[in-house]
C-alpha positions in Angstrom: 27.0 -1.8 -26.7 27.6 -5.5 -27.0 31.1 -5.1 -25.7 29.6 -4.0 -22.4 27.5 -7.1 -22.1 24.2 -5.4 -23.1 23.1 -7.0 -26.4 21.3 -4.8 -28.9 17.6 -5.3 -29.5 15.9 -4.3 -32.7 12.7 -3.4 -30.9 14.4 -0.7 -28.9 14.4 2.9 -30.2 17.9 4.3 -30.3 18.2 7.7 -28.7 21.1 9.9 -27.7 20.0 10.2 -24.0 19.3 6.5 -23.8 22.7 5.6 -25.2 24.3 8.1 -22.8 22.6 6.4 -19.8 23.8 3.0 -20.9 27.3 4.4 -21.3 27.3 5.0 -17.5 27.1 1.2 -16.9 30.6 -0.2 -16.3 31.7 -3.4 -17.8 31.8 -5.1 -14.4 28.2 -4.0 -13.7 27.1 -5.1 -17.1 28.7 -8.6 -16.5 26.8 -8.9 -13.2 23.5 -8.0 -14.9 24.2 -10.6 -17.7 25.0 -13.3 -15.1 21.9 -12.7 -13.0 19.6 -12.4 -16.0 20.8 -15.7 -17.5 20.4 -17.4 -14.1 16.6 -16.9 -13.9 15.6 -15.7 -17.3 12.4 -17.3 -18.6 11.0 -18.3 -15.2 7.9 -16.7 -13.6 8.7 -13.6 -11.6 12.1 -13.4 -13.3 12.1 -9.6 -13.3 11.4 -9.2 -9.6 14.0 -11.9 -8.7 16.7 -10.2 -10.9 16.0 -6.7 -9.5 16.1 -8.0 -5.9 19.4 -9.7 -6.4 20.9 -6.6 -8.2 19.6 -4.4 -5.4 21.4 -6.6 -2.9 24.7 -6.9 -4.9 24.9 -3.3 -6.1 23.2 -1.5 -3.2 20.5 -0.2 -5.5 19.1 -0.5 -9.0 20.3 2.7 -10.8 18.6 3.9 -14.0 21.4 2.5 -16.2 21.0 -0.9 -14.6 17.3 -0.7 -15.1 17.8 0.1 -18.8 20.2 -2.8 -19.1 17.8 -5.2 -17.5 15.0 -4.0 -19.7 17.0 -4.6 -22.9 18.3 -8.0 -21.7 14.7 -9.2 -21.0 13.2 -7.4 -24.0 10.6 -5.6 -21.9 9.8 -1.9 -22.0 12.0 0.2 -19.7 9.0 1.7 -18.1 8.0 -1.7 -16.7 11.3 -2.0 -14.9 11.0 1.6 -13.6 7.6 0.9 -12.2 8.7 -2.2 -10.3 11.6 -0.3 -8.8 9.4 2.6 -7.9 6.6 0.6 -6.2 8.6 -2.1 -4.4 9.8 -0.7 -1.0 12.7 -3.2 -1.0 14.2 -1.7 -4.1 16.0 1.6 -4.5 17.0 3.5 -7.6 19.7 5.3 -5.6 22.7 3.6 -4.0 22.2 3.6 -0.2 24.5 5.8 1.8 24.4 3.1 4.6 22.4 0.1 5.6 18.6 0.7 5.5 16.9 0.0 8.8 13.5 -1.7 8.5 11.1 -2.3 11.4 8.4 -4.9 11.8 5.0 -3.2 11.7 3.2 -6.3 13.1 4.9 -5.6 16.4 2.4 -2.9 17.3 -0.4 -5.3 18.1 1.2 -8.7 18.7 4.2 -8.3 21.1 5.3 -6.2 24.1 7.3 -3.0 23.4 6.0 -2.8 19.9 4.8 0.8 20.0 7.8 1.8 22.2 10.2 0.4 19.7 8.6 2.4 16.9 8.7 5.6 18.9 12.3 5.0 19.9 13.4 4.4 16.4 11.9 7.7 15.3 11.6 8.5 11.6 14.9 7.0 10.5 13.5 3.5 9.8 11.2 2.1 7.2 8.2 0.4 8.8 7.0 -2.7 7.0 3.8 -4.7 7.9 5.9 -7.7 9.0 9.3 -9.2 8.6 8.3 -12.8 9.1 9.5 -13.5 12.7 6.7 -12.9 15.0 8.1 -14.5 18.1 11.5 -12.9 17.6 9.6 -9.6 17.5 9.9 -6.7 17.6 12.3 -7.3 14.7 14.5 -4.9 12.7 16.7 -5.4 9.7 19.8 -3.3 9.0 21.2 -4.2 5.6 21.6 -8.0 5.6 21.5 -8.3 9.4 18.4 -9.1 11.4 17.9 -8.0 15.0 15.3 -9.8 17.1 13.6 -9.2 20.5 14.2 -5.5 20.4 13.5 -3.3 23.4 13.0 0.5 23.0 16.6 1.1 24.3 17.9 -1.4 21.8 16.1 0.4 19.0 17.7 3.7 20.0 21.1 2.1 20.0 20.6 0.2 16.7 22.6 2.7 14.8 25.6 2.0 17.0 25.0 -1.8 16.6 24.7 -2.3 20.4 21.9 -3.7 22.5 20.7 -6.0 19.7 21.6 -9.5 18.5 22.4 -10.2 14.8 20.4 -12.9 13.1 22.6 -15.9 12.1 21.5 -17.8 9.1 21.4 -21.5 9.2 22.5 -22.9 5.8 21.3 -26.5 5.3 24.0 -28.4 3.3 23.3 -29.9 -0.1 23.8 -33.6 0.7 25.3 -36.3 -1.4 26.7 -36.5 -4.9 24.7 -35.9 -8.1 22.0 -38.5 -8.0 20.2 -40.7 -10.5 16.5 -40.4 -11.2 14.3 -42.4 -8.9 11.4 -44.6 -10.0 8.6 -46.0 -7.8 10.6 -49.0 -6.7 13.4 -46.6 -5.5 10.9 -44.8 -3.3 9.7 -48.0 -1.8 13.4 -49.0 -1.1 13.9 -45.6 0.7 10.8 -46.2 2.8 12.0 -49.6 3.9 15.5 -48.5 4.8 14.7 -45.1 6.4 11.2 -45.7 7.6 12.0 -47.4 10.9 14.4 -44.6 11.9 11.7 -42.0 11.3 8.9 -44.1 12.9 11.0 -44.6 16.0 11.0 -40.8 16.7 7.2 -40.8 16.8 7.0 -43.6 19.5 7.7 -43.5 23.2 10.0 -46.2 24.6 11.2 -45.0 28.0 13.5 -48.0 28.7 15.7 -47.4 25.7 18.8 -45.3 25.3 18.7 -41.9 23.6 20.2 -42.2 20.0 19.1 -38.9 18.5 18.6 -35.4 19.9 16.0 -33.6 17.8 16.4 -29.8 17.9 13.7 -27.5 16.5 14.8 -25.2 13.7 13.0 -22.2 15.1 11.0 -21.6 11.9 7.9 -20.5 13.8 9.6 -18.3 16.4 13.3 -17.7 16.8 15.8 -19.2 14.3 18.7 -17.4 16.0 18.1 -19.0 19.4 17.6 -22.5 17.8 20.8 -22.2 15.8 22.8 -21.4 18.9 21.4 -24.3 20.9 22.1 -26.8 18.0 25.6 -25.5 17.8 26.2 -25.9 21.5 24.9 -29.4 21.5 27.0 -30.4 18.4 30.1 -28.9 19.9 29.6 -30.5 23.3 29.1 -33.9 21.8 32.3 -33.5 19.7 34.3 -32.5 22.8 33.1 -35.6 24.6 33.7 -37.9 21.6 30.0 -38.8 21.5 29.1 -37.2 18.2 29.3 -40.6 16.4 26.9 -42.5 18.8 24.5 -39.6 19.5 23.1 -37.9 16.4 21.8 -34.3 16.3 18.9 -33.8 13.9 17.2 -30.4 13.1 13.5 -30.8 12.9 10.5 -28.5 12.4 8.7 -26.6 15.1 5.6 -28.1 16.8 2.7 -25.7 17.1 2.6 -25.7 20.9 6.2 -24.9 21.4 6.3 -21.4 20.0 8.5 -18.8 21.5 11.0 -21.4 22.9 13.7 -23.8 21.7 12.7 -27.5 22.1 15.0 -30.5 22.3 13.6 -34.0 22.2 15.2 -37.4 22.9 14.6 -40.3 20.5 13.4 -43.0 20.8 12.6 -42.3 24.5 10.0 -39.7 23.5 10.7 -37.0 26.1 10.8 -33.3 25.1 12.3 -30.3 26.9 11.0 -26.8 26.2 12.8 -23.5 26.7 16.3 -24.8 26.2 19.1 -22.2 26.1 22.9 -22.7 25.6 23.7 -23.5 29.2 20.8 -26.0 29.6 21.8 -27.6 26.3 25.4 -28.2 27.5 24.2 -29.6 30.8 21.8 -31.9 28.9 24.6 -33.3 26.8 26.8 -33.9 29.9 24.0 -35.9 31.6 23.3 -38.0 28.5 27.0 -38.8 28.1 26.9 -40.2 31.6 23.6 -42.1 31.2 21.8 -42.5 27.9 18.6 -43.3 29.8 18.7 -40.0 31.5 15.3 -38.2 31.6 15.4 -34.4 32.3 13.3 -32.9 34.9 10.1 -31.2 33.6 10.2 -33.3 30.5 7.0 -33.5 28.4 6.2 -36.8 26.8 5.4 -37.3 23.2 2.1 -39.1 23.7 0.8 -35.8 25.2 0.6 -34.5 21.6 -1.6 -37.2 20.0 -3.9 -34.5 18.6 -1.4 -33.4 16.0 -0.1 -36.9 15.1 -2.4 -37.1 12.1 -2.7 -33.4 11.2 -1.0 -31.3 8.6 1.9 -30.7 11.1 2.4 -34.4 11.7 6.0 -34.4 10.4 7.0 -31.2 12.2 9.2 -32.1 15.1 9.8 -35.6 13.7 11.3 -35.4 10.3 14.4 -33.5 9.1 12.9 -30.9 6.7 16.2 -30.9 4.6 16.1 -34.7 4.1 14.2 -35.9 1.0 14.7 -39.5 2.2 13.1 -38.9 5.6 10.1 -37.2 3.9 9.7 -40.1 1.6 10.0 -42.5 4.5 7.1 -40.7 6.2 4.7 -41.4 3.3 6.0 -38.5 1.2 5.3 -38.4 -2.5 2.9 -41.4 -2.0 0.0 -39.2 -3.2 1.9 -38.3 -6.4 2.7 -42.0 -7.0 -1.0 -42.9 -6.6 -2.2 -40.3 -9.0 0.4 -41.0 -11.7 0.0 -44.8 -11.5 -3.7 -45.1 -10.6 -6.1 -46.4 -13.2 -8.4 -43.4 -12.7 -5.6 -40.9 -13.0 -6.0 -37.1 -12.3 -9.8 -37.3 -12.9 -10.2 -39.9 -10.1 -8.0 -37.9 -7.8 -10.0 -34.7 -8.5 -13.2 -36.6 -7.5 -11.5 -37.7 -4.3 -10.5 -34.1 -3.4 -14.1 -33.0 -4.0 -15.5 -35.9 -1.9 -13.1 -35.1 1.0 -14.5 -31.6 1.3 -11.0 -30.0 1.3 -11.3 -26.3 0.8 -9.0 -23.4 0.3 -8.1 -21.5 3.4 -10.1 -18.4 4.2 -13.4 -17.3 5.5 -15.3 -18.3 2.4 -13.6 -21.7 2.3 -14.0 -22.3 -1.5 -13.8 -26.0 -2.2 -10.4 -26.9 -3.7 -11.8 -29.5 -6.0 -14.1 -26.8 -7.6 -11.2 -24.4 -7.9 -9.0 -27.1 -9.6 -11.8 -27.9 -12.0 -12.3 -24.3 -12.9 -8.6 -23.8 -13.4 -8.5 -26.8 -15.7 -11.4 -25.4 -17.8 -9.6 -22.1 -18.0 -6.4 -23.7 -19.2 -4.1 -22.4 -16.5 -0.4 -23.0 -16.9 0.9 -21.9 -13.5 0.2 -22.7 -9.9 1.1 -19.8 -7.5 1.7 -20.7 -3.8 2.3 -17.4 -2.1 3.3 -16.9 1.5 2.3 -13.3 2.1 4.3 -12.2 5.1 1.6 -9.8 6.2 -1.1 -12.5 6.1 -2.9 -13.7 9.2 -1.5 -17.2 8.8 2.1 -16.0 9.2 3.4 -18.4 11.9 1.4 -21.4 10.8 2.8 -21.1 7.3 6.3 -20.7 8.8 5.9 -24.0 10.6 4.9 -25.7 7.4 7.5 -24.2 5.1 10.3 -24.6 7.7 9.2 -28.0 9.0 7.8 -29.8 6.0 8.7 -28.0 2.8 8.5 -31.1 0.6 4.8 -31.5 1.5 4.1 -28.0 0.2 6.1 -28.7 -3.0 4.3 -32.0 -3.5 0.9 -30.3 -3.0 1.9 -27.7 -5.7 2.9 -30.5 -8.1 -0.4 -32.3 -7.4 -2.4 -29.1 -8.0 -0.6 -28.7 -11.3 -1.3 -32.3 -12.2 -5.0 -32.0 -11.4 -5.6 -28.7 -13.3 -3.2 -29.2 -16.2 -0.6 -26.7 -15.2 3.1 -27.3 -16.0 4.9 -25.0 -13.7 4.6 -23.8 -10.1 5.9 -20.9 -8.1 6.4 -21.2 -4.3 6.8 -17.8 -2.7 8.4 -17.8 0.8 8.5 -14.4 2.6 11.3 -12.1 1.3 12.8 -11.5 4.8 12.9 -15.1 6.0 16.3 -16.3 4.6 16.1 -19.6 6.3 12.8 -20.5 4.7 14.0 -19.4 1.3 17.1 -21.5 1.6 15.3 -24.6 2.8 12.7 -24.4 0.0 15.5 -23.9 -2.6 17.3 -26.9 -1.2 14.1 -29.0 -1.3 13.5 -28.0 -5.0 17.1 -29.0 -5.9 16.9 -32.3 -4.1 13.5 -33.2 -5.7 14.7 -32.2 -9.2 17.9 -34.3 -8.8 15.9 -37.4 -8.0 13.4 -36.9 -10.9 10.5 -35.8 -8.7 10.5 -32.5 -10.5 11.2 -31.6 -14.2 10.6 -33.8 -17.2 9.1 -37.3 -17.0 8.4 -37.4 -13.3 8.8 -40.9 -11.9 9.4 -42.1 -15.4 6.0 -41.1 -16.7 4.7 -38.5 -19.2 4.0 -35.8 -16.7 6.4 -32.8 -16.5 6.4 -30.1 -13.9 8.8 -27.4 -12.7 8.8 -25.4 -9.5 10.6 -22.0 -9.0 11.2 -20.4 -5.6 10.6 -16.6 -5.7 10.4 -14.6 -2.5 7.0 -13.1 -1.9 6.6 -9.3 -2.0 6.6 -7.7 1.4 3.6 -5.6 0.7 0.1 -6.3 2.0 -1.5 -5.5 -1.4 0.0 -8.8 -2.6 -2.9 -10.6 -1.0 -5.0 -9.4 -4.0 -4.8 -12.1 -6.7 -4.9 -9.7 -9.6 -2.0 -7.7 -8.1 0.0 -10.9 -7.5 -0.5 -12.2 -11.1 0.3 -8.8 -12.5 3.5 -8.7 -10.5 4.8 -12.3 -10.9 3.4 -13.3 -14.3 2.9 -10.0 -16.1 6.1 -8.3 -14.9 4.1 -5.3 -13.8 3.7 -3.2 -10.7 2.3 -4.7 -7.5 -1.1 -3.0 -7.7 -4.6 -4.5 -8.2 -5.2 -4.7 -11.9 -8.3 -3.2 -13.5 -10.6 -5.7 -15.2 -9.2 -4.9 -18.7 -5.6 -5.6 -17.6 -6.6 -8.5 -15.3 -8.3 -10.4 -18.2 -5.1 -10.1 -20.3 -2.8 -11.5 -17.6 -1.8 -15.2 -17.7 -4.3 -17.3 -15.8 -3.0 -19.0 -12.6 -4.3 -21.1 -9.8 -3.5 -19.6 -6.4 -3.2 -22.1 -3.5 -1.9 -21.3 0.0 0.8 -23.4 1.6 -1.5 -25.0 4.1 -4.0 -26.1 1.5 -1.1 -27.5 -0.7 0.2 -29.5 2.2 -3.3 -30.8 3.1 -3.9 -31.8 -0.6 -0.8 -34.1 -0.5 -1.9 -35.5 2.8 -5.5 -36.1 1.8 -4.6 -37.9 -1.5 -2.0 -40.0 0.4 -4.5 -41.1 3.0 -7.7 -41.6 0.9 -6.9 -45.1 -0.4 -6.2 -46.8 3.0 -7.6 -44.3 5.6 -10.5 -42.4 4.1 -11.7 -41.3 7.5 -8.4 -39.7 8.4 -8.3 -38.0 5.0 -11.7 -36.4 5.7 -10.6 -35.3 9.1 -7.4 -33.8 7.7 -9.4 -32.0 5.0 -11.8 -30.4 7.5 -9.2 -29.0 9.8 -7.4 -25.6 10.0 -4.4 -24.1 11.6 -5.1 -21.3 14.0 -2.4 -19.0 15.6 -3.4 -17.9 19.1 -1.7 -14.9 20.6 -2.3 -12.2 23.2 -1.0 -11.3 26.7 -3.5 -13.6 28.5 -2.2 -16.8 26.7 1.0 -18.5 25.6 1.4 -18.2 21.8 0.5 -21.4 20.0 -0.5 -22.8 16.7 -3.3 -25.4 17.0 -5.1 -27.5 14.5 -8.9 -27.6 14.9 -12.0 -28.2 12.8 -12.8 -25.3 10.5 -16.1 -24.5 12.4 -14.4 -24.1 15.8 -15.5 -21.2 17.9 -13.4 -19.4 20.5 -14.7 -21.4 23.4 -14.1 -24.7 21.5 -10.6 -23.4 20.6 -9.5 -23.4 24.2 -11.2 -26.7 25.1 -9.5 -28.4 22.2 -6.0 -26.8 22.4 -3.3 -29.1 23.8 -0.7 -26.4 23.8 0.9 -25.7 27.2 -0.4 -22.6 28.9 -3.2 -22.3 26.4 -5.7 -21.7 29.3 -6.8 -18.1 29.7 -4.6 -16.5 32.3 -6.6 -13.2 32.4 -10.2 -12.2 31.7 -10.8 -11.8 28.0 -13.2 -9.1 26.8 -13.0 -10.1 23.1 -10.8 -11.0 20.2 -9.5 -9.8 16.9 -9.8 -12.8 14.5 -7.9 -12.5 11.3 -5.1 -10.0 12.1 -4.6 -6.8 10.1 -7.7 -7.5 8.0 -9.7 -9.3 10.7 -13.0 -8.7 12.6 -13.6 -8.0 16.2 -15.8 -10.2 18.4 -16.9 -9.6 21.9 -16.5 -12.3 24.5 -19.2 -15.0 24.3 -19.7 -14.8 20.5 -20.4 -18.1 19.0 -19.0 -17.3 15.5 -16.4 -19.6 14.1 -12.8 -18.3 14.4 -10.7 -21.1 12.9 -11.3 -20.1 9.3 -9.7 -16.7 9.9 -6.3 -18.1 10.8 -5.3 -16.0 13.8 -6.9 -15.0 17.1 -5.6 -12.0 19.1 -7.0 -12.1 22.6 -8.0 -8.7 24.1 -7.9 -8.4 27.9 -9.0 -5.6 30.0 -5.8 -3.7 29.5 -6.2 -3.7 25.7 -7.7 -0.4 24.3 -9.7 -1.2 21.2 -9.3 2.4 19.9 -5.5 2.4 20.3 -5.4 -1.0 18.6 -7.4 0.3 15.7 -5.0 3.3 15.3 -2.0 1.0 15.0 -3.8 -1.4 12.6 -5.1 1.4 10.4 -1.7 3.1 10.4 -0.2 0.0 8.9 -3.0 -0.3 6.4 -2.7 3.3 5.4 1.0 2.9 4.8 0.3 -0.1 2.6 -2.4 1.5 0.5 -1.4 1.1 -3.1 -3.3 4.2 -4.3 -5.0 2.3 -7.1 -8.5 3.5 -6.0 -9.7 6.6 -4.2 -11.6 4.7 -1.4 -8.5 2.8 -0.4 -6.2 5.8 -0.8 -8.4 8.3 1.1 -10.8 6.2 3.2 -8.3 4.2 5.2 -6.4 7.4 6.2 -9.7 9.1 7.1 -10.6 6.2 9.5 -7.1 6.2 10.9 -7.3 10.0 11.6 -10.8 9.6 13.2 -9.6 7.0 15.7 -6.3 8.8 16.4 -8.3 11.8 17.3 -10.4 9.7 19.7 -7.2 8.3 21.3 -5.8 11.8 21.8 -9.0 13.5 22.8 -9.2 15.6 19.6 -12.7 14.6 18.7 -13.9 18.1 17.8 -17.5 17.1 18.0 -17.2 14.2 15.5 -19.9 11.5 15.5 -19.5 7.8 15.4 -22.2 7.6 12.7 -19.9 9.5 10.3 -17.1 7.0 11.0 -19.5 4.1 10.3 -20.5 5.7 7.0 -16.9 6.0 5.9 -16.2 2.4 6.8 -19.4 1.1 5.0 -18.5 3.1 1.9 -14.9 1.8 2.0 -16.0 -1.8 2.4 -18.4 -1.5 -0.5 -16.3 0.3 -3.0 -12.6 -0.4 -2.4 -10.9 -2.3 -5.2 -8.9 -4.9 -3.1 -9.1 -6.5 0.3 -7.0 -3.8 1.9 -9.7 -1.3 1.7 -12.6 -3.7 2.1 -10.9 -5.4 5.1 -10.2 -2.0 6.8 -13.9 -1.1 6.5 -15.1 -4.5 7.7 -12.7 -4.3 10.7 -14.0 -0.9 11.8 -17.6 -1.9 11.4 -17.1 -5.0 13.6 -15.2 -3.0 16.2 -18.0 -0.5 16.5 -20.7 -3.2 16.6 -18.9 -5.2 19.3 -17.3 -2.5 21.5 -19.5 0.6 20.9 -19.6 1.5 24.6 -15.8 1.6 24.8 -15.4 3.7 21.7 -18.1 6.1 22.7 -16.4 6.6 26.0 -13.4 8.0 24.1 -15.6 10.1 21.8 -18.2 11.4 24.2 -16.7 11.3 27.7 -12.9 11.6 26.9 -12.3 8.4 28.9 -10.3 5.3 28.1 -11.8 2.3 30.0 -8.6 0.4 29.4 -6.5 3.2 30.9 -4.1 3.3 27.9 -4.9 6.5 26.1 -3.6 9.8 27.5 -6.8 11.9 27.2 -7.1 15.5 28.5 -8.4 15.8 32.0 -11.8 17.3 32.7 -11.9 21.0 31.9 -9.0 20.9 29.5 -9.6 21.8 25.9 -10.2 18.8 23.6 
């Protein structure tokens, strides 16, 4: 077997059937397996990464390939088989054609969502989210991504008409192999590049435009942003102005979601909603007069609220430039901790004093989590971006606009808890985020900011980029550790298995970026550090409002949210009867509730045309598809709730009572093993408590107050 690239392993039992299966593996396929295994062998999540690449290269992970991978990694074959069976992105059979996947998040967040699903019929796999909310509804066919689908486009997807293919932006790896930097080198970069970066954050209306800053679309539509950047670059080259007027790709600003933004630097104006025609016209005007100010321009000083927040670099710094990140105080926190007299212990005390907490409703103090991880002897820091999480767009802004801040935060978390490796997990479907993070890791490693002897000291730390599983159950920490560190299935681990898994600190991307910012500010600006630690990113969506990501104090209520928001169009355009705070696993709140919403990460506004029952059906349908089957409450209870509300929406109540639905939800919330089941129960309980009259109208009177459900008319059988 060694001649076929599959080395023999003494621990494997030799059997005739087993050898026969391996004989089906060609020499070429065996060479591909060997190459991919060697590329990532020994890193956390290696098995998932290898299988994902093999699935893409070979069109499936056949049983012979599974056996070869198992032998090469010296793991039981059943482990590989379980991963292939449970991961919806992997297939044991070669695909007869490109697999079509639809974004399940579209049913509640964007127009046409339900219509797209109905038009696609049963020929597509529905996933909770594909990581592109404001390009949604989104579909993937093989390696192509289609955005902004209409129902007619979904029907024509098989013929590849009526949809636009997603075009990947590949950031170049800049410069020759570099020498390792020391602290004096970082200071030199800040001096040489700092003025250029600082100039972009100032307004100077009497100066000529030297740079055009084009958003990279990471929070909404990468495809449209790529087209605009290409048109600007080509137009400048045609006019011979590409040497005097520089085009820079920058991250998205929270208030500019759903549109492509172009800014002029150092003048400070910004134009929203730029398309190809407008981009070409803008270049023509600037080539005639560099002091040209477009009509309807928005000025940079209007966004002072985000100048010191966690998104402060987005829209200002090129996310693919390590130099520009360092020039904007990047890696200053790591310098301080490594060179400071108090070291990690002093930095940990600063984190605790700042009040910085992990994201989420509970808001566990990060300092306490780091201390507990140090006491447990963790060796790995996991930073997952779960594409079905409520913070989807906010995390996209961070990872796409400031990836080095997330990486620095992961390094600092490892330094403070004693870990020696980190795993950053961008969403599997967002190729642009994966590529930017991989580039950031390579650049940091080349300059000695990752790897052995960071900044010439004794601290060593490695970071791997592994795409996050596109299954909602990955929000469970035991399932994530079992999957990434234990090479097991993506299911919540029982206590006996969980205790045997490698310990890990799990930190979200937003908290990682805040950690690096807080420690960088604490020495000179302790007040700003405390303000930064006490803020949260909130994604606001819904038909009555323009989509936006705003940064507000963690205790912010819905009314405060709209008073504080600086996003254009954030005022309520239609009467709002309530909200869903927290997305797929959120809670409902009626209008006028004083409960805090910022800690839940997203706010979906419900106007009079939103039917709470129909919305629950779509949300519970997604949760039912995502149920892992590890416990009976999650396996049965979510489907029972979904069927109950579907019956209400269709007028098939059959004399059912709302009390029975409440009992199912309460039992599910109390007994489910992971947050999928518990969150579904909590969501239903909150909906009944806040909108009981609307739900009872469906159940008792066969009426839909929102006018969305097609209920039988009076006298018709129900």
